[in-house]
Phi, psi and omega in degrees: 000298182256157181269078182298324186294321176291313176306316178290321170301313181297333188290333186074006180280150180291150182308322186294320179288322174306319182294319172307313182294321180295326187284325181292315177291324177302324176300322181272343187223045177298322181270004184223093188298325181289313179301314183299314186285323180302313180295322174301314172303310184293328178290314179288333179286324178290315177299318177299314186277001183070022177273346186210144176250157175303320180294332182285322178300313184286325179293317175307312180300315179303328186265344179285000000 
């Protein structure tokens, strides 16, 4: 659906961080590829716009 590879490349994040974010989202949306992709897109948009930091994404997962 979405061009996640391009989005991830444009993010400038290290592959290890991208994988962590994907794993977090996959835990919530493992059975629904469209929702998984949509949430990945929204996270990367929020990161790009400065509304969210990588640390916030990872920290929120740890406290959930």
